[in-house]
C-alpha positions in Angstrom: -7.9 -2.3 -17.4 -8.7 -0.4 -14.3 -11.8 1.4 -14.9 -12.1 5.0 -13.1 -14.9 7.5 -13.1 -14.7 11.4 -12.5 -17.4 14.0 -13.1 -17.4 17.9 -13.0 -16.8 21.1 -14.9 -13.7 22.6 -16.3 -12.5 23.6 -13.0 -11.9 20.3 -11.5 -8.8 19.9 -14.0 -6.4 20.4 -11.4 -7.7 17.5 -9.2 -8.1 15.2 -11.9 -4.4 15.8 -12.8 -3.3 15.1 -9.2 -5.6 12.3 -8.7 -4.1 10.6 -12.1 -0.5 11.3 -11.4 -0.7 9.7 -7.8 -2.7 6.7 -9.4 -0.3 6.1 -12.1 2.8 6.3 -9.5 1.4 3.2 -7.9 -0.9 1.5 -10.6 0.7 0.6 -13.6 -2.0 -1.5 -15.1 -3.5 0.6 -18.1 -6.6 2.8 -16.9 -9.9 3.0 -18.7 -11.0 6.7 -17.4 -14.5 7.9 -18.0 -15.2 11.8 -17.6 -18.9 12.9 -17.0 -19.4 16.5 -17.5 -22.0 19.0 -18.6 -22.4 22.7 -20.0 -24.6 24.9 -17.6 -22.9 28.1 -18.7 -26.3 29.6 -19.3 -27.0 29.2 -15.5 -23.9 30.3 -14.2 -20.7 31.5 -16.4 -18.6 29.3 -14.0 -20.3 25.8 -15.1 -18.6 25.1 -18.3 -17.8 21.6 -19.2 -14.5 19.8 -19.1 -13.0 20.5 -22.3 -11.6 17.7 -24.9 -8.1 19.5 -24.9 -8.0 19.1 -21.0 -8.7 15.5 -21.2 -6.7 15.1 -24.4 -3.8 16.3 -21.9 -4.8 13.9 -19.2 -4.6 11.1 -21.6 -1.1 11.7 -22.6 0.0 12.1 -18.8 -1.4 8.6 -18.2 -0.1 7.1 -21.3 3.5 8.0 -20.2 3.1 5.1 -17.7 1.1 2.6 -19.6 0.6 3.6 -23.6 -2.9 1.5 -23.6 -4.4 3.8 -20.9 -7.3 5.9 -22.6 -9.8 8.9 -21.2 -13.3 9.1 -22.6 -15.1 12.2 -22.0 -18.8 12.4 -22.2 -21.5 15.3 -21.8 -24.7 14.5 -20.0 -26.1 18.1 -20.2 -29.2 17.1 -22.0 -29.6 13.9 -19.5 -29.2 16.4 -16.6 -31.5 19.0 -18.0 -34.3 16.7 -18.9 -34.6 14.9 -15.4 -33.3 18.1 -13.0 -35.0 21.0 -14.3 -36.6 22.7 -11.4 -34.4 20.6 -8.9 -34.2 22.8 -5.5 -30.5 21.3 -5.4 -29.3 23.1 -8.2 -28.2 26.2 -5.8 -26.6 24.5 -3.3 -22.9 25.2 -1.6 -22.1 21.9 -3.5 -23.2 23.1 -7.0 -25.3 20.7 -9.6 -22.2 19.0 -10.6 -22.2 16.9 -7.5 -25.3 15.1 -9.0 -23.6 14.1 -12.3 -22.7 10.8 -11.0 -26.0 9.7 -10.6 -26.4 9.6 -14.3 -23.5 7.1 -14.9 -26.3 4.5 -15.7 -27.6 6.5 -18.6 -24.1 6.7 -20.3 -23.2 3.7 -22.7 -19.7 2.2 -22.7 -19.3 2.3 -18.9 -17.9 -1.2 -17.6 -20.3 -3.6 -15.2 -17.8 -2.5 -12.3 -16.0 1.0 -11.9 -14.6 3.0 -9.3 -15.8 6.6 -8.9 -13.7 9.0 -7.6 -14.0 12.8 -6.2 -11.4 15.0 -7.9 -10.0 15.9 -4.5 -8.8 12.4 -3.7 -4.8 11.3 -3.9 -4.0 7.8 -4.2 -1.3 6.6 -1.7 -1.2 2.9 -2.9 -2.4 0.5 -5.7 -5.8 0.7 -6.5 -6.0 -2.8 -8.1 -7.0 -4.6 -5.0 -10.3 -2.7 -4.5 -11.6 -4.4 -7.7 -11.3 -7.8 -5.9 -14.3 -7.0 -3.7 -17.1 -9.2 -4.6 -19.9 -7.0 -5.6 -22.7 -9.7 -6.3 -26.0 -8.5 -5.3 -24.8 -5.0 -4.3 -25.1 -1.7 -5.8 -22.2 0.1 -4.5 -19.6 -0.2 -1.7 -18.2 2.9 0.2 -16.6 4.0 3.4 -18.4 5.3 6.3 -18.4 9.0 6.4 -16.4 10.1 9.3 -18.8 13.1 10.3 -21.9 11.6 9.0 -21.6 8.8 11.2 -21.7 11.1 14.3 -24.1 13.8 13.0 -26.6 12.0 10.8 -26.7 8.2 11.0 -24.0 5.4 12.2 -24.0 3.8 8.9 -23.9 6.9 6.8 -21.6 6.6 3.8 -19.1 9.1 2.1 -19.9 9.2 -1.7 -16.4 10.6 -2.5 -15.0 6.9 -3.3 -17.6 4.4 -5.1 -17.1 0.9 -6.2 -20.0 0.9 -8.6 -21.7 -2.2 -9.8 -23.2 -0.9 -12.8 -24.8 -3.8 -14.0 -26.8 -4.4 -11.0 -27.4 -0.5 -10.6 -29.2 -0.7 -13.8 -31.2 -3.8 -12.8 -32.5 -2.3 -9.6 -33.2 1.2 -11.0 -31.0 2.6 -7.7 -29.5 5.7 -9.6 -32.9 6.5 -10.7 -34.6 6.4 -7.4 -31.5 8.7 -6.1 -32.0 11.1 -8.9 -35.7 11.3 -8.6 -34.9 12.0 -4.8 -32.7 15.1 -5.8 -35.1 16.3 -8.2 -37.9 16.7 -5.7 -36.6 17.3 -2.2 -33.7 19.7 -1.1 -30.9 18.2 0.7 -27.8 19.3 2.6 -25.5 16.9 0.8 -27.6 16.1 -2.2 -26.2 13.1 -4.1 -24.5 11.4 -1.1 -27.9 11.9 0.9 -29.8 10.5 -1.8 -27.7 7.4 -2.3 -27.7 6.5 1.6 -31.7 6.9 1.4 -32.5 5.0 -1.5 -29.8 2.4 -1.4 -31.3 -1.3 -1.1 -28.0 -3.2 -1.0 -24.9 -2.0 -0.2 -21.4 -3.1 1.0 -18.7 -0.9 3.3 -15.1 -0.2 1.9 -12.5 -0.1 4.5 -11.4 3.1 5.4 -8.4 2.9 3.9 -9.9 3.4 0.5 -11.4 6.8 1.5 -9.6 8.0 4.5 -11.1 11.4 5.1 -8.9 12.6 8.2 -5.2 11.3 8.7 -3.0 9.9 6.3 -2.2 6.3 7.7 0.4 3.6 6.6 -2.4 1.5 5.1 -4.0 4.3 3.3 -4.9 3.6 -0.2 -6.8 6.9 -1.1 -6.9 10.1 0.8 -9.9 12.2 0.4 -9.2 15.9 0.9 -12.8 16.5 1.9 -14.3 19.5 4.4 -14.0 18.4 7.9 -14.2 19.7 11.3 -11.7 20.0 14.2 -12.4 20.8 17.7 -9.1 21.8 19.2 -7.8 24.3 19.9 -11.2 25.5 18.8 -14.2 24.4 17.0 -13.5 25.3 13.1 -13.8 23.6 9.6 -11.1 22.7 7.4 -11.4 22.4 3.9 -7.8 22.1 2.0 -7.6 20.7 -1.4 -4.6 19.0 -2.9 -3.7 21.7 -5.4 -3.4 24.1 -2.1 0.1 23.0 -1.7 1.3 25.3 0.9 -1.8 24.5 2.8 -1.5 21.1 2.3 2.2 21.7 4.2 1.0 24.1 6.7 -2.5 22.8 7.9 -2.1 19.1 7.3 1.6 19.2 7.7 1.7 16.4 5.0 4.8 16.1 2.7 3.9 12.3 1.5 2.7 13.7 -1.8 5.4 16.1 -2.5 7.0 14.2 -5.5 3.3 14.2 -7.1 2.9 17.7 -6.3 6.0 18.6 -7.9 5.0 16.8 -11.2 1.7 18.8 -11.1 3.4 22.1 -10.6 5.7 21.3 -13.7 2.5 20.3 -15.7 0.8 23.6 -14.9 3.9 25.4 -15.9 4.0 23.4 -19.1 0.4 24.2 -20.0 0.9 28.0 -18.9 3.5 28.3 -21.7 
């Protein structure tokens, strides 16, 4: 089975749906999907957990391709509150859910090697080869961050796609160190910067597994994260896969139209 990890609240449903629709287009092996969520609605009414009916629907979608695929939903609210209460990173532009992936070592049942994906990632090829990467003695593998390597550090990595060696992470306490960093120190990119700062052993994924700029022929995963353009003037771009008209008008990408058509059909079915 192909083990995958997503994190977030109920509002990431559209992203997970598109991501899984794209993955099952290219990867026919059964998927073992883990979703970590939490309920922080007492802090913000928008911070409600991923619902069981949402993951049940996603499970039906991936089982149409392979009936052995499954989705597991885990609530880490108590863990998060016990360790992150008072953290200066709860009220940032990214919100507290970006920190959830750092609790993966505290969740039982996760496999020894798992691929974490942000919910604004779209597959453009089979994911299976990434699991052939030897992770012996490495906590994680990630691609270089396109902007971070320019503005922060030459080897700064993007945390939107992470091949995680959970067995080794538990041995080294890597996630625990990263959580402590996020608990005590405010950072612009909390979990990502903490991982870059606290890692002891890491690997670099080829950019094709986390393409943050333009779609290329060899792209396996495209990550629709916030970006900067210098021409015709300096400006930021933040277009997400579910913003279909902007995917077309801003990025001029039509490679995912069949996936986005299926996404649109699914959304209409849910509305009725």
